[in-house]
VOPAGU-2260 file (C-alpha; in pm, 1 decimal, decimal comma):
REM VOPAGU-2260
SITE   aa  ch    i         X         Y         Z
SITE  MET   A    0    9576,4   13597,4   11266,0
SITE  GLU   A    1    9971,5   13575,0   11184,7
SITE  SER   A    2   10297,8   13360,5   11107,5
SITE  ASN   A    3   10581,2   13591,8   11052,6
SITE  GLY   A    4   10418,0   13906,5   10945,6
SITE  LYS   A    5   10186,3   13784,8   10770,2
SITE  PRO   A    6    9782,1   13737,8   10799,9
SITE  PHE   A    7    9661,3   13372,2   10729,7
SITE  GLU   A    8    9354,8   13487,5   10489,0
SITE  ASN   A    9    9164,2   13209,2   10634,2
SITE  SER   A   10    9043,9   13191,3   11032,3
SITE  LYS   A   11    9152,8   12795,8   11201,5
SITE  PHE   A   12    8760,6   12710,5   11206,9
SITE  ILE   A   13    8762,3   12705,5   10850,2
SITE  MET   A   14    9097,1   12536,7   10813,7
SITE  THR   A   15    8936,8   12322,5   11065,0
SITE  SER   A   16    8649,9   12270,2   10870,1
SITE  TYR   A   17    8778,0   12240,6   10531,8
SITE  GLY   A   18    9058,0   11949,0   10709,6
SITE  MET   A   19    8701,8   11721,5   10793,4
SITE  ASN   A   20    8694,8   11657,1   10423,6
SITE  GLN   A   21    9015,6   11421,6   10499,9
SITE  PHE   A   22    8872,5   11266,3   10804,5
SITE  PHE   A   23    8535,3   11218,2   10570,6
SITE  GLY   A   24    8728,9   11101,2   10251,0
SITE  GLN   A   25    8917,7   10802,4   10494,2
SITE  TRP   A   26    8534,0   10728,5   10679,1
SITE  ILE   A   27    8514,9   10617,0   10299,6
SITE  THR   A   28    8855,3   10485,8   10178,9
SITE  GLY   A   29    8933,9   10291,2   10483,5
SITE  PRO   A   30    8685,5   10105,6   10507,7
SITE  PHE   A   31    8717,0   10040,1   10162,7
SITE  GLY   A   32    9071,4    9932,6   10158,1
SITE  MET   A   33    9033,1    9704,6   10418,5
SITE  TYR   A   34    8713,4    9548,7   10403,5
SITE  VAL   A   35    8545,8    9506,0   10016,2
SITE  PHE   A   36    8840,6    9267,8    9877,1
SITE  PHE   A   37    8845,6    9015,2   10198,4
SITE  PHE   A   38    8439,3    9073,8   10227,3
SITE  TYR   A   39    8381,1    8894,1    9870,3
SITE  GLU   A   40    8655,7    8647,1    9881,7
SITE  THR   A   41    8641,1    8556,4   10211,7
SITE  GLU   A   42    8314,4    8578,6   10341,0
SITE  ILE   A   43    8151,7    8581,8   10019,1
SITE  GLY   A   44    8340,9    8331,1    9885,2
SITE  LEU   A   45    8449,9    8469,2    9547,5
SITE  ASN   A   46    8746,2    8304,1    9343,0
SITE  VAL   A   47    9030,1    8549,9    9406,9
SITE  ARG   A   48    9160,1    8576,7    9043,8
SITE  LEU   A   49    8833,1    8695,8    8924,3
SITE  ALA   A   50    8759,1    8891,6    9248,0
SITE  ALA   A   51    9169,8    9054,5    9113,4
SITE  LEU   A   52    8990,0    9030,1    8843,3
SITE  ALA   A   53    8767,5    9326,1    8942,8
SITE  PHE   A   54    9007,4    9532,2    9058,1
SITE  VAL   A   55    9190,5    9582,4    8757,5
SITE  LEU   A   56    8888,2    9663,7    8484,2
SITE  PHE   A   57    8844,9    9866,2    8773,0
SITE  SER   A   58    9101,3   10020,4    8745,9
SITE  VAL   A   59    9134,6   10071,1    8349,1
SITE  TRP   A   60    8817,7   10274,9    8414,9
SITE  ASN   A   61    8979,4   10490,2    8705,2
SITE  ALA   A   62    9244,5   10562,3    8420,9
SITE  ILE   A   63    9003,5   10704,4    8203,1
SITE  ASN   A   64    8760,5   10819,8    8475,8
SITE  ASP   A   65    9020,6   10996,8    8695,2
SITE  PRO   A   66    9260,3   11253,4    8482,7
SITE  LEU   A   67    8905,0   11328,7    8241,2
SITE  THR   A   68    8671,8   11437,8    8513,5
SITE  GLY   A   69    8996,5   11632,2    8662,7
SITE  PHE   A   70    9060,7   11800,2    8261,0
SITE  LEU   A   71    8638,3   11875,8    8207,0
SITE  MET   A   72    8634,4   12057,4    8550,7
SITE  GLU   A   73    8828,4   12314,9    8411,6
SITE  ARG   A   74    8732,0   12372,0    8083,4
SITE  VAL   A   75    8344,1   12397,3    8153,5
SITE  THR   A   76    8191,8   12576,7    8304,8
SITE  MET   A   77    7836,8   12521,4    8499,5
SITE  PRO   A   78    7620,0   12824,8    8505,8
SITE  TRP   A   79    7573,5   12818,1    8914,9
SITE  GLU   A   80    7967,9   12935,7    8959,1
SITE  LYS   A   81    7862,4   13304,4    9019,0
SITE  ARG   A   82    7689,0   13224,1    9320,0
SITE  TRP   A   83    7819,4   12884,2    9468,7
SITE  GLY   A   84    8186,4   12887,1    9287,9
SITE  LYS   A   85    8383,2   12690,2    9120,8
SITE  ARG   A   86    8404,1   12363,9    9320,7
SITE  PHE   A   87    8165,6   12357,1    9629,4
SITE  PRO   A   88    7873,9   12263,2    9360,0
SITE  TRP   A   89    8104,9   11919,1    9262,8
SITE  ILE   A   90    8189,8   11910,8    9613,2
SITE  VAL   A   91    7827,2   11834,5    9727,5
SITE  ILE   A   92    7722,7   11602,8    9390,6
SITE  GLY   A   93    8005,6   11385,5    9424,7
SITE  GLY   A   94    8014,2   11343,6    9825,0
SITE  VAL   A   95    7686,2   11235,1    9942,3
SITE  PRO   A   96    7577,8   11013,5    9667,8
SITE  TRP   A   97    8007,3   10812,8    9746,6
SITE  LEU   A   98    7828,6   10722,6   10095,2
SITE  PHE   A   99    7543,3   10560,7    9862,8
SITE  ALA   A  100    7820,1   10386,0    9667,6
SITE  TYR   A  101    7990,2   10282,5    9932,9
SITE  ALA   A  102    7721,6   10100,7   10060,8
SITE  MET   A  103    7620,9    9932,7    9757,0
SITE  ILE   A  104    7889,1    9789,7    9689,8
SITE  PHE   A  105    7801,7    9524,9   10024,0
SITE  MET   A  106    7472,5    9476,2    9908,2
SITE  VAL   A  107    7533,1    9213,5    9657,0
SITE  PRO   A  108    7250,3    8898,8    9745,2
SITE  LEU   A  109    7411,9    8684,4    9998,0
SITE  HIS   A  110    7183,0    8386,7    9834,0
SITE  TRP   A  111    7405,5    8372,3    9539,1
SITE  ASP   A  112    7623,6    8110,9    9505,7
SITE  PRO   A  113    7973,0    8190,5    9485,9
SITE  ILE   A  114    8047,3    7919,5    9220,9
SITE  LYS   A  115    7678,5    7859,3    9091,2
SITE  ASN   A  116    7659,3    8262,0    9028,4
SITE  GLU   A  117    8008,8    8382,6    9009,1
SITE  TRP   A  118    7967,2    8598,7    8724,1
SITE  ALA   A  119    7660,5    8781,7    8887,1
SITE  VAL   A  120    7862,6    8845,8    9175,5
SITE  PHE   A  121    8161,8    8974,3    8976,0
SITE  THR   A  122    7928,6    9229,9    8764,0
SITE  TRP   A  123    7805,9    9348,1    9087,0
SITE  LEU   A  124    8162,8    9358,7    9286,9
SITE  LEU   A  125    8279,7    9525,6    8905,6
SITE  VAL   A  126    8027,8    9813,7    8880,2
SITE  SER   A  127    7943,2    9917,1    9191,5
SITE  THR   A  128    8305,9    9975,4    9257,1
SITE  CYS   A  129    8335,3   10178,8    8987,5
SITE  VAL   A  130    7985,3   10410,3    9064,8
SITE  PHE   A  131    8177,1   10421,7    9418,6
SITE  ASP   A  132    8532,5   10542,2    9207,6
SITE  THR   A  133    8336,7   10808,3    8947,4
SITE  PHE   A  134    8153,8   10999,0    9278,5
SITE  TYR   A  135    8472,7   10999,9    9456,4
SITE  THR   A  136    8651,0   11144,9    9162,1
SITE  ILE   A  137    8414,3   11392,1    9154,3
SITE  TRP   A  138    8441,0   11438,8    9517,2
SITE  SER   A  139    8818,8   11429,8    9585,8
SITE  VAL   A  140    8908,5   11656,0    9230,8
SITE  SER   A  141    8725,7   11946,5    9357,2
SITE  VAL   A  142    8786,9   11916,6    9721,2
SITE  THR   A  143    9172,9   11907,1    9665,4
SITE  ALA   A  144    9234,0   12107,0    9385,6
SITE  MET   A  145    8980,9   12404,1    9672,4
SITE  TYR   A  146    9330,5   12368,3    9822,2
SITE  PRO   A  147    9624,2   12597,9    9683,5
SITE  ASP   A  148    9395,9   12844,2    9594,0
SITE  LYS   A  149    9245,9   12836,3    9991,2
SITE  PHE   A  150    9513,5   12854,7   10112,2
SITE  ARG   A  151    9816,1   13045,3    9912,5
SITE  GLY   A  152   10090,0   13184,9   10188,2
SITE  LEU   A  153   10354,3   12881,3   10246,6
SITE  ASN   A  154   10269,2   12866,7   10628,6
SITE  GLU   A  155    9942,9   12914,7   10623,4
SITE  ARG   A  156    9952,5   12575,8   10407,6
SITE  ARG   A  157   10176,7   12383,1   10662,0
SITE  THR   A  158    9934,8   12526,7   10932,6
SITE  ALA   A  159    9590,5   12383,7   10749,0
SITE  ALA   A  160    9778,1   12101,3   10628,9
SITE  GLY   A  161    9884,8   12072,3   11038,9
SITE  ILE   A  162    9530,5   12060,9   11117,9
SITE  GLY   A  163    9415,4   11841,6   10821,1
SITE  THR   A  164    9678,6   11603,9   10912,8
SITE  ILE   A  165    9507,2   11542,3   11291,3
SITE  ILE   A  166    9195,6   11544,1   11114,7
SITE  GLY   A  167    9205,0   11313,2   10906,5
SITE  ILE   A  168    9463,3   11036,8   11077,0
SITE  THR   A  169    9148,0   11096,0   11338,7
SITE  GLY   A  170    8963,2   10969,2   11053,0
SITE  ILE   A  171    9119,5   10644,2   11047,1
SITE  VAL   A  172    9165,5   10546,1   11336,7
SITE  SER   A  173    8720,3   10625,8   11345,8
SITE  SER   A  174    8688,6   10427,1   11060,0
SITE  SER   A  175    8961,6   10142,9   11156,1
SITE  VAL   A  176    8772,4   10086,4   11546,8
SITE  ILE   A  177    8425,8   10144,4   11485,9
SITE  PRO   A  178    8349,7    9949,2   11211,9
SITE  PRO   A  179    8486,7    9606,4   11337,8
SITE  MET   A  180    8316,9    9662,7   11600,4
SITE  LEU   A  181    7986,5    9592,8   11332,3
SITE  ILE   A  182    8114,9    9329,9   11198,5
SITE  THR   A  183    8188,3    8945,0   11259,5
SITE  PHE   A  184    8386,4    8664,6   11086,6
SITE  GLY   A  185    8235,8    8448,4   10895,0
SITE  VAL   A  186    7877,5    8623,3   10938,9
SITE  PRO   A  187    7803,7    8830,3   10541,9
SITE  GLU   A  188    7501,4    9096,0   10667,4
SITE  THR   A  189    7718,2    9259,8   10954,1
SITE  PHE   A  190    7917,1    9418,7   10676,9
SITE  GLN   A  191    7607,4    9525,9   10500,0
SITE  SER   A  192    7467,5    9669,6   10833,0
SITE  ALA   A  193    7858,5    9804,7   10902,4
SITE  ALA   A  194    7825,8    9927,4   10571,8
SITE  TRP   A  195    7481,6   10139,0   10658,8
SITE  ALA   A  196    7559,1   10309,9   10949,7
SITE  VAL   A  197    7934,1   10462,5   10768,2
SITE  ILE   A  198    7638,3   10599,5   10561,2
SITE  GLY   A  199    7495,1   10803,4   10857,8
SITE  ILE   A  200    7821,3   10845,0   11029,2
SITE  GLY   A  201    7943,7   11035,5   10723,6
SITE  PHE   A  202    7687,6   11242,8   10624,3
SITE  LEU   A  203    7719,1   11412,8   10943,3
SITE  ILE   A  204    8092,3   11421,6   10895,6
SITE  PHE   A  205    8031,5   11629,9   10518,4
SITE  LEU   A  206    7798,7   11889,3   10717,5
SITE  MET   A  207    8073,2   11982,6   10951,0
SITE  MET   A  208    8328,9   12031,3   10632,0
SITE  ILE   A  209    8059,2   12279,2   10410,8
SITE  PRO   A  210    8228,8   12601,3   10655,3
SITE  GLY   A  211    8492,1   12519,7   10465,4
SITE  ILE   A  212    8478,2   12413,5   10162,3
SITE  ARG   A  213    8234,8   12713,9   10095,3
SITE  GLU   A  214    8456,3   12908,6    9821,1
SITE  ASP   A  215    8487,8   13247,1    9980,9
SITE  LYS   A  216    8511,0   13656,8    9756,9
SITE  THR   A  217    8850,4   13547,3    9729,7
SITE  THR   A  218    8833,7   13162,1    9557,4
SITE  ARG   A  219    8568,4   13287,1    9360,1
SITE  LYS   A  220    8733,5   13625,2    9186,8
SITE  LEU   A  221    9001,4   13377,2    9107,2
SITE  ALA   A  222    8788,8   13122,6    8969,7
SITE  GLU   A  223    8649,3   13304,9    8736,3
SITE  LYS   A  224    8974,7   13480,0    8595,2
SITE  ARG   A  225    9067,0   13147,7    8518,5
SITE  ARG   A  226    8765,7   13105,9    8390,4
SITE  VAL   A  227    8825,7   13414,0    8160,9
SITE  ASP   A  228    9175,2   13308,3    8108,2
SITE  VAL   A  229    9120,8   12971,2    7969,4
SITE  GLU   A  230    8869,8   13130,7    7726,1
SITE  SER   A  231    9123,9   13377,5    7555,5
SITE  ARG   A  232    9350,9   13153,2    7548,2
SITE  ASP   A  233    9320,9   12830,8    7328,2
SITE  MET   A  234    9354,4   12591,9    7493,6
SITE  ASP   A  235    9575,7   12218,5    7449,5
SITE  PRO   A  236    9329,4   11895,5    7422,8
SITE  PHE   A  237    9295,0   11664,3    7628,8
SITE  PHE   A  238    9583,6   11415,8    7484,9
SITE  THR   A  239    9845,6   11746,8    7402,7
SITE  THR   A  240    9779,1   11812,7    7788,4
SITE  ALA   A  241    9812,6   11440,4    7947,0
SITE  LYS   A  242   10118,0   11439,5    7753,8
SITE  SER   A  243   10207,1   11715,1    7899,5
SITE  VAL   A  244   10122,2   11626,0    8268,2
SITE  ILE   A  245   10332,4   11293,1    8283,2
SITE  THR   A  246   10633,7   11421,1    8128,2
SITE  ASP   A  247   10647,0   11650,3    8391,3
SITE  LYS   A  248   10952,3   11478,5    8614,6
SITE  ILE   A  249   10853,7   11679,5    8901,7
SITE  PHE   A  250   10500,0   11638,5    8900,2
SITE  MET   A  251   10532,8   11231,9    8803,1
SITE  SER   A  252   10807,1   11185,7    9042,5
SITE  LYS   A  253   10616,2   11277,2    9381,6
SITE  VAL   A  254   10294,8   11102,0    9254,9
SITE  ILE   A  255   10467,1   10772,8    9159,5
SITE  PHE   A  256   10628,2   10886,7    9549,9
SITE  PHE   A  257   10227,6   10937,3    9658,2
SITE  PHE   A  258   10110,8   10572,4    9457,0
SITE  GLY   A  259   10420,2   10385,3    9716,7
SITE  TYR   A  260   10238,8   10549,1   10002,2
SITE  GLN   A  261    9950,0   10430,5    9916,5
SITE  ALA   A  262    9947,9   10135,8    9801,3
SITE  GLY   A  263   10149,5   10034,7   10116,6
SITE  VAL   A  264    9921,8   10131,9   10290,5
SITE  ALA   A  265    9607,3   10037,9   10100,5
SITE  MET   A  266    9853,5    9716,9   10091,3
SITE  LEU   A  267    9860,8    9647,2   10498,3
SITE  SER   A  268    9461,9    9744,5   10570,0
SITE  ALA   A  269    9361,6    9539,9   10320,8
SITE  SER   A  270    9579,8    9230,0   10494,8
SITE  ALA   A  271    9466,5    9382,2   10829,2
SITE  PRO   A  272    9153,0    9148,2   10861,8
SITE  TYR   A  273    9406,1    8850,6   10744,1
SITE  ILE   A  274    9627,1    8913,6   10976,8
SITE  VAL   A  275    9385,8    8966,9   11280,6
SITE  ASN   A  276    9174,3    8643,1   11166,8
SITE  PHE   A  277    9479,7    8385,6   11118,6
SITE  VAL   A  278    9778,8    8526,5   11108,0
SITE  LEU   A  279    9716,6    8604,4   11504,0
SITE  ASP   A  280    9386,3    8441,3   11529,8
SITE  LYS   A  281    9193,4    8644,5   11688,8
SITE  LYS   A  282    8794,3    8798,2   11702,2
SITE  SER   A  283    8705,4    9081,5   11412,6
SITE  SER   A  284    8679,1    9361,0   11726,2
SITE  ASP   A  285    9078,4    9324,6   11815,9
SITE  LEU   A  286    9138,7    9508,6   11482,1
SITE  SER   A  287    9020,8    9843,4   11584,0
SITE  ILE   A  288    9320,8    9781,9   11876,8
SITE  LEU   A  289    9529,0    9648,1   11604,9
SITE  MET   A  290    9496,9    9959,8   11376,7
SITE  GLY   A  291    9500,4   10184,9   11726,8
SITE  GLY   A  292    9896,1   10087,8   11732,2
SITE  MET   A  293    9913,2   10238,8   11414,8
SITE  LEU   A  294    9663,6   10515,9   11410,9
SITE  GLY   A  295    9751,8   10660,6   11761,9
SITE  GLY   A  296   10142,5   10698,9   11642,3
SITE  ALA   A  297   10029,5   10877,3   11353,8
SITE  LEU   A  298    9838,6   11073,5   11507,5
SITE  LEU   A  299   10043,7   11145,8   11810,8
SITE  SER   A  300   10343,6   11273,5   11563,7
SITE  ILE   A  301   10161,8   11532,0   11443,1
SITE  PRO   A  302   10269,5   11782,4   11680,5
SITE  LEU   A  303   10654,7   11647,1   11648,4
SITE  TRP   A  304   10590,9   11665,0   11248,8
SITE  ILE   A  305   10513,5   12022,0   11268,6
SITE  LYS   A  306   10760,4   12122,2   11469,8
SITE  VAL   A  307   11071,8   11959,9   11201,9
SITE  SER   A  308   10843,2   12119,7   10969,3
SITE  HIS   A  309   10890,1   12458,3   11020,1
SITE  ARG   A  310   11212,9   12348,7   11104,7
SITE  LEU   A  311   11394,9   12249,9   10810,8
SITE  ASN   A  312   11158,7   12478,2   10613,6
SITE  ASN   A  313   11160,8   12166,4   10322,0
SITE  ASN   A  314   10909,1   11945,0   10176,8
SITE  ARG   A  315   11121,2   11776,5   10027,6
SITE  ARG   A  316   11329,7   11678,8   10288,7
SITE  LEU   A  317   11053,3   11557,4   10521,5
SITE  SER   A  318   10876,0   11360,4   10225,7
SITE  LEU   A  319   11149,7   11178,4   10208,2
SITE  ILE   A  320   11231,5   11139,2   10635,0
SITE  ALA   A  321   10906,6   11042,8   10586,5
SITE  GLY   A  322   10964,1   10753,8   10307,6
SITE  TRP   A  323   11279,2   10596,2   10461,2
SITE  ALA   A  324   11048,0   10570,4   10841,8
SITE  MET   A  325   10747,2   10414,9   10695,7
SITE  PHE   A  326   11001,7   10160,0   10442,6
SITE  LEU   A  327   11220,1   10062,7   10771,7
SITE  THR   A  328   10892,7    9977,1   10983,6
SITE  TYR   A  329   10811,6    9775,7   10755,3
SITE  LEU   A  330   11043,9    9516,5   10767,9
SITE  PRO   A  331   10971,6    9389,4   11127,1
SITE  MET   A  332   10557,6    9313,1   11015,0
SITE  PHE   A  333   10664,8    9015,7   10841,7
SITE  PHE   A  334   10839,6    8827,3   11089,2
SITE  ILE   A  335   10640,0    8916,1   11401,2
SITE  THR   A  336   10343,1    8677,2   11520,6
SITE  ASP   A  337   10263,8    8793,8   11886,2
SITE  PHE   A  338    9943,1    9017,0   11888,1
SITE  TYR   A  339   10094,5    9299,1   12134,9
SITE  LEU   A  340   10448,5    9309,2   11955,0
SITE  PHE   A  341   10281,7    9430,8   11577,8
SITE  ILE   A  342   10020,3    9663,9   11748,8
SITE  GLY   A  343   10344,4    9832,6   11929,0
SITE  VAL   A  344   10565,5    9801,7   11556,3
SITE  LEU   A  345   10228,9    9958,6   11391,6
SITE  PHE   A  346   10271,8   10185,1   11649,2
SITE  LEU   A  347   10643,3   10299,4   11521,7
SITE  PHE   A  348   10509,7   10237,7   11131,7
SITE  GLY   A  349   10233,0   10512,1   11225,5
SITE  VAL   A  350   10467,3   10793,6   11295,5
SITE  GLY   A  351   10603,3   10760,9   10933,8
SITE  LEU   A  352   10280,9   10778,0   10826,2
SITE  GLY   A  353   10184,9   11091,8   11067,3
SITE  ALA   A  354   10565,2   11295,7   10823,6
SITE  GLN   A  355   10264,2   11130,2   10513,9
SITE  TRP   A  356   10024,1   11261,2   10613,4
SITE  PHE   A  357   10133,4   11572,7   10663,4
SITE  ALA   A  358   10403,0   11661,4   10410,6
SITE  ASP   A  359   10208,0   11545,7   10088,1
SITE  PRO   A  360    9966,7   11870,9   10103,8
SITE  PRO   A  361   10265,5   12145,7   10103,7
SITE  THR   A  362   10444,4   11960,8    9871,1
SITE  MET   A  363   10143,9   11897,2    9643,0
SITE  GLY   A  364   10069,7   12293,5    9685,4
SITE  ASP   A  365   10475,1   12347,1    9560,6
SITE  VAL   A  366   10477,7   12100,0    9246,3
SITE  ILE   A  367   10072,9   12315,1    9121,2
SITE  ASP   A  368   10269,8   12636,9    9177,3
SITE  ASN   A  369   10603,2   12560,0    9029,2
SITE  VAL   A  370   10344,1   12380,6    8665,1
SITE  THR   A  371   10242,7   12753,0    8786,6
SITE  VAL   A  372   10490,5   12966,1    8703,7
SITE  ARG   A  373   10596,2   12743,3    8380,2
SITE  THR   A  374   10298,1   12782,8    8183,1
SITE  GLY   A  375   10056,5   13077,2    8323,4
SITE  VAL   A  376    9777,0   12839,1    8376,9
SITE  ARG   A  377    9672,5   12723,7    8674,2
SITE  GLN   A  378    9517,6   12397,9    8612,4
SITE  GLU   A  379    9437,4   12253,6    8967,6
SITE  ALA   A  380    9152,9   11973,8    8828,4
SITE  VAL   A  381    9386,4   11840,9    8594,4
SITE  TYR   A  382    9704,3   11734,9    8810,5
SITE  TYR   A  383    9478,1   11668,1    9121,3
SITE  GLY   A  384    9306,7   11401,0    8862,7
SITE  TYR   A  385    9601,0   11211,5    8731,0
SITE  GLN   A  386    9716,0   11198,4    9075,6
SITE  ALA   A  387    9344,2   11062,7    9209,8
SITE  PHE   A  388    9418,5   10792,3    8957,6
SITE  PHE   A  389    9707,0   10630,4    9156,2
SITE  ILE   A  390    9508,6   10675,0    9479,7
SITE  ARG   A  391    9264,1   10392,4    9336,9
SITE  PHE   A  392    9534,3   10207,9    9097,3
SITE  GLY   A  393    9734,3   10189,5    9391,3
SITE  HIS   A  394    9393,9    9928,5    9497,2
SITE  SER   A  395    9427,2    9725,2    9194,1
SITE  VAL   A  396    9831,8    9657,3    9265,3
SITE  GLN   A  397    9672,4    9531,3    9625,3
SITE  ALA   A  398    9457,0    9302,2    9467,9
SITE  GLY   A  399    9698,7    9198,3    9165,2
SITE  VAL   A  400    9968,1    9066,4    9491,0
SITE  PHE   A  401    9667,1    8905,8    9662,9
SITE  ALA   A  402    9497,6    8771,0    9386,7
SITE  LEU   A  403    9856,6    8626,7    9274,5
SITE  VAL   A  404   10021,8    8546,5    9691,0
SITE  HIS   A  405    9703,2    8395,2    9808,1
SITE  THR   A  406    9654,6    8191,1    9414,0
SITE  LEU   A  407   10112,1    8054,1    9555,9
SITE  THR   A  408   10027,7    8024,6    9894,7
SITE  GLY   A  409    9727,9    7826,8    9854,7
SITE  PHE   A  410    9467,7    8033,9   10043,3
SITE  VAL   A  411    9146,9    7910,7   10042,6
SITE  GLU   A  412    8820,1    8146,0    9899,6
SITE  GLY   A  413    8568,6    8130,8   10151,8
SITE  VAL   A  414    8685,1    7992,7   10505,1
SITE  SER   A  415    8572,3    8195,2   10833,5
SITE  ASN   A  416    8863,5    8139,7   11082,0
SITE  ARG   A  417    9225,6    7992,0   11109,8
SITE  ALA   A  418    9036,0    7672,9   11238,2
SITE  GLU   A  419    8916,1    7620,1   10873,1
SITE  LEU   A  420    9186,2    7662,8   10672,2
SITE  ALA   A  421    9401,4    7450,2   10831,1
SITE  GLU   A  422    9112,7    7210,4   10704,5
SITE  LYS   A  423    9085,0    7277,9   10414,7
SITE  SER   A  424    9403,0    7434,3   10310,0
SITE  SER   A  425    9705,4    7229,4   10182,4
SITE  ASN   A  426    9984,1    7388,2   10320,1
SITE  LEU   A  427    9857,9    7562,1   10637,9
SITE  GLU   A  428   10164,4    7763,7   10686,3
SITE  LEU   A  429   10232,5    7861,8   10306,4
SITE  ALA   A  430    9928,6    8009,3   10286,0
SITE  LEU   A  431    9990,0    8185,7   10634,0
SITE  LEU   A  432   10360,8    8267,3   10477,7
SITE  GLY   A  433   10152,6    8436,7   10202,4
SITE  ILE   A  434    9972,8    8667,3   10430,9
SITE  ARG   A  435   10297,5    8821,5   10567,6
SITE  ILE   A  436   10435,3    8858,4   10292,4
SITE  HIS   A  437   10141,0    9076,4   10132,3
SITE  THR   A  438   10149,5    9255,4   10441,0
SITE  ALA   A  439   10486,9    9402,2   10501,8
SITE  LEU   A  440   10791,0    9219,6   10226,1
SITE  VAL   A  441   10534,7    9339,7    9913,1
SITE  PRO   A  442   10487,8    9679,4   10037,4
SITE  ALA   A  443   10821,3    9783,4   10140,1
SITE  ILE   A  444   11016,2    9706,7    9820,2
SITE  LEU   A  445   10709,0    9906,2    9664,2
SITE  VAL   A  446   10793,7   10248,7    9864,7
SITE  LEU   A  447   11157,0   10203,5    9881,3
SITE  ILE   A  448   11147,4   10213,0    9523,0
SITE  CYS   A  449   10921,3   10482,3    9493,8
SITE  THR   A  450   11141,8   10684,1    9752,7
SITE  LEU   A  451   11448,2   10661,3    9551,6
SITE  ILE   A  452   11289,4   10787,0    9233,6
SITE  PHE   A  453   11142,2   11095,2    9447,1
SITE  TRP   A  454   11493,8   11124,1    9607,8
SITE  LYS   A  455   11647,0   11102,7    9214,4
SITE  TYR   A  456   11417,8   11353,8    9064,8
SITE  TYR   A  457   11195,2   11550,2    9237,4
SITE  ASP   A  458   11414,2   11853,4    9353,6
SITE  LEU   A  459   11233,5   12106,5    9457,8
SITE  THR   A  460   11439,1   12255,6    9700,4
SITE  PRO   A  461   11319,0   12589,2    9927,8
SITE  GLU   A  462   11515,8   12832,9    9704,4
SITE  LYS   A  463   11327,8   12713,7    9412,1
SITE  VAL   A  464   10977,7   12715,3    9666,9
SITE  THR   A  465   11065,5   13017,5    9775,9
SITE  GLU   A  466   11155,7   13221,4    9443,4
SITE  ASN   A  467   10857,4   13013,3    9233,4
SITE  ARG   A  468   10611,6   13229,7    9533,9
SITE  LYS   A  469   10801,5   13498,3    9425,4
SITE  LYS   A  470   10692,8   13505,8    9037,1
SITE  LEU   A  471   10354,5   13417,0    9164,6
SITE  GLU   A  472   10241,5   13691,2    9360,5
SITE  LYS   A  473   10342,4   13881,6    8988,6
SITE  ILE   A  474   10113,1   13609,7    8757,7
SITE  SER   A  475    9847,0   13645,7    9051,0
């Protein structure tokens, strides 16, 4: 395989297999973000403030778990590395248990009274999400840290990112369309059945990843060289490394931008069941159609973004285009209450989402290259560990926003449809306004702020990226 006269080190088959990690991740995180908060608030009837507290404490564990895991993975040498590689075994150790950890979140005993046993329900939510996060971190940090080493050329990275984006969006489509077919609003048992279905399909997807995540000789040699380098150096301790990471202007502007996009999408996805069930007054199966509009726009836009990226040759500019597209398409969602108009706006939103998906891996690759040139050491897992923290922190922000908005607007826990909400709520229109606020208005503001920060502080121009690549060739 060649591009611009330079051979690709990996075949399209390997790129596709590696890209299945995007499908696998979205297959699990999509339903997690869409259903967990909704399940505990409306299906179980847990007090919204306790549900939000569980997510906040989950975020505290996340703040410790993600950076520490990334740090340790770059410092600890395991006996399996010479035969199996540095990342591959950790991907297996994290990925398979992560599937079962997802199901455990929904296995809370349904006979528990959400009022009398509220602390038991709260504890189940907190512990199960922390276990879920632990295995997710091991898997995600390992598989994403593999990307800069496995795909070393700029064109190869963009090609792999394009393939991965298409696969990832297909994963979002699948996770948004299939589980809603298996659930019924007001019947919590169906959420449990859907969770087991997610596990079965997820395991098959994981098997499809294996050829792409196996480490070839080149990748293993790079890991071995890094191991020798680490052992020969006086490596900085955890807190010194943490200070170096959070004071890196370019990296922090990148992850803040990433956080805005992730938190915004998390709020939109988690709001989708509320929109369908209460604002639009539709059935759970209509959720598949609604989300299909957004994901259809994302999927169909990928060929466009591939062409634009090669023409621009500027990951910074492409990221900014994506940020502004998402912000502008959030705004109409606040006003629309028609089902078909909502689908149309979500289709346009998906176009911007596709750009975000496509731009993120090569942009992060540029950041890692810049760090390596600056420090002389590749520490992908450390930086991807901090980025992973911001992903899960987005879910905690979503929970906090929902708790605040629902408390202020009088949304009632444990209601299963719009008629029941109208009966039990003191002001139905105010409760519905709250749902529109956390669906569109808050995410729009968040994406705008994070995009402006990225525009101001992220200064990796194409010239700097090219210069870094030349320096890296001398270092390698």
